[in-house]
C-alpha positions as CSV (number, residue, x, y, z in Angstrom):
1,M,-47.2,-129.7,9.3
2,A,-47.6,-126.3,11.2
3,Q,-47.4,-123.0,8.8
4,A,-46.0,-119.8,10.3
5,K,-48.8,-117.3,11.2
6,D,-48.8,-113.6,12.6
7,G,-48.3,-113.7,16.4
8,D,-45.9,-117.1,16.1
9,N,-42.4,-116.8,17.7
10,V,-40.1,-118.2,15.3
11,R,-36.5,-118.7,14.4
12,V,-34.9,-118.2,10.8
13,H,-31.8,-118.0,9.0
14,Y,-31.5,-115.4,6.3
15,A,-29.1,-113.8,3.8
16,G,-30.0,-110.2,2.9
17,K,-28.6,-109.0,-0.4
18,L,-29.0,-105.8,-2.6
19,T,-30.1,-105.9,-5.8
20,D,-26.4,-106.2,-7.1
21,G,-25.9,-109.5,-5.2
22,T,-23.8,-107.6,-2.3
23,V,-24.7,-109.4,0.9
24,F,-25.5,-106.7,3.6
25,D,-26.4,-109.0,6.7
26,S,-26.6,-112.7,7.1
27,S,-27.0,-115.3,9.6
28,V,-25.8,-118.1,7.9
29,G,-23.1,-119.8,9.9
30,G,-24.1,-118.3,13.0
31,E,-26.8,-117.7,15.4
32,S,-30.4,-118.0,13.9
33,L,-32.6,-114.9,14.2
34,Q,-35.6,-115.5,16.7
35,F,-38.5,-113.1,16.4
36,T,-42.1,-112.7,16.6
37,I,-44.1,-112.1,13.2
38,G,-46.4,-109.0,13.2
39,S,-44.5,-107.7,16.2
40,G,-42.8,-104.9,14.0
41,Q,-39.3,-106.2,15.0
42,L,-38.6,-106.6,11.4
43,I,-39.1,-104.9,8.2
44,A,-42.6,-105.3,7.3
45,G,-41.9,-107.4,4.0
46,F,-39.5,-109.8,5.7
47,D,-42.5,-110.5,8.4
48,R,-44.8,-111.2,5.6
49,A,-42.5,-113.3,3.6
50,V,-42.2,-115.8,6.8
51,V,-46.0,-116.3,6.6
52,G,-47.2,-119.4,5.7
53,M,-43.6,-120.9,5.6
54,Q,-43.2,-124.6,7.1
55,P,-40.2,-125.4,9.4
56,G,-37.2,-126.5,7.0
57,E,-38.5,-124.7,4.1
58,A,-36.4,-121.9,2.5
59,K,-37.2,-119.1,-0.4
60,T,-35.9,-116.1,-1.5
61,V,-38.1,-113.0,-2.0
62,L,-37.6,-109.6,-3.3
63,I,-38.9,-106.9,-0.9
64,P,-39.5,-103.2,-2.4
65,A,-37.9,-100.3,-0.6
66,V,-41.4,-99.2,0.5
67,D,-41.8,-102.7,2.7
68,A,-38.0,-102.7,3.6
69,Y,-36.4,-99.5,5.1
70,G,-38.8,-96.9,3.4
71,L,-38.0,-94.4,0.4
72,R,-35.3,-91.9,1.0
73,N,-36.7,-88.8,2.6
74,N,-35.2,-85.5,1.5
75,E,-36.8,-84.0,4.9
76,L,-34.3,-86.1,6.8
77,M,-31.3,-84.3,5.3
78,F,-30.3,-81.4,7.0
79,T,-27.2,-79.0,7.3
80,V,-25.8,-77.5,10.5
81,G,-23.1,-74.9,11.4
82,R,-19.8,-76.6,12.1
83,D,-19.7,-74.2,15.2
84,S,-22.9,-76.2,16.7
85,L,-20.5,-79.1,17.3
86,P,-18.5,-79.7,20.5
87,S,-14.8,-78.5,20.0
88,H,-13.4,-81.9,20.1
89,V,-15.6,-83.6,17.4
90,T,-13.7,-83.4,13.7
91,P,-16.6,-84.7,11.4
92,E,-15.7,-86.7,8.3
93,V,-17.7,-88.0,5.4
94,G,-19.2,-91.0,6.4
95,H,-18.9,-90.7,10.4
96,R,-21.9,-91.6,12.2
97,Y,-23.1,-89.7,15.1
98,Q,-26.3,-90.0,17.5
99,I,-28.2,-86.6,17.9
100,R,-30.9,-85.7,20.1
101,Q,-34.0,-84.3,18.4
102,Q,-36.1,-81.6,19.3
103,D,-38.8,-84.0,21.0
104,G,-36.2,-85.7,23.1
105,A,-35.8,-88.8,20.9
106,S,-32.3,-89.7,19.4
107,A,-31.7,-90.6,16.0
108,V,-28.5,-91.9,13.9
109,V,-27.1,-89.3,11.1
110,V,-24.6,-90.0,8.6
111,V,-22.3,-87.1,7.4
112,T,-22.4,-86.5,3.8
113,A,-20.6,-83.6,3.4
114,V,-17.9,-81.0,5.1
115,S,-17.2,-77.4,4.3
116,A,-15.3,-75.0,6.2
117,T,-18.5,-73.5,7.9
118,D,-21.2,-76.6,7.4
119,I,-21.7,-80.0,7.9
120,T,-24.3,-82.0,5.7
121,L,-26.0,-85.0,7.8
122,D,-28.4,-87.5,6.6
123,G,-30.8,-89.4,8.8
124,N,-32.1,-91.7,6.2
125,H,-31.4,-95.5,7.2
126,E,-28.4,-96.5,5.0
127,L,-30.8,-99.0,3.2
128,A,-33.7,-96.3,2.6
129,G,-34.8,-96.4,-1.2
130,K,-33.2,-99.6,-1.9
131,D,-34.8,-103.0,-3.0
132,L,-34.0,-105.9,-1.2
133,S,-33.5,-109.8,-1.7
134,F,-33.9,-111.9,1.2
135,E,-33.1,-115.8,1.2
136,I,-35.0,-117.2,4.4
137,Q,-35.1,-120.5,5.9
138,L,-37.7,-121.0,8.6
139,V,-35.8,-123.1,11.1
140,E,-38.7,-123.5,13.7
141,I,-41.8,-122.3,15.1
142,L,-41.5,-121.9,19.0
């Protein structure tokens, strides 16, 4: 039977969990996920976990933060003056905004603190710094 390898287009079902067991994403009961192994579409640890699997095979893997969404980067946390926001925007902790960076690229940031004069924003991915567990079932190699 064929084994999945780099460059293969595959379909999988998965359930992603935090180390405390909280499910943060899942395809179970819905559409399977289709991707090309090694193309950079998914986190590196997930890609590597599928390599060598056979259709119908299932396994659970623990992916350390560095191979998932990376470690938290304090340089991605910054403070801006409230006066730099449009007047119709009322920031609250937990709100997400898309901002344009100096190089023209866009990034998503989350408000982590709000004061009368400043807003603290975090540009880290919400799962950065977290080890993740995935239950993966290889549905087919296309």
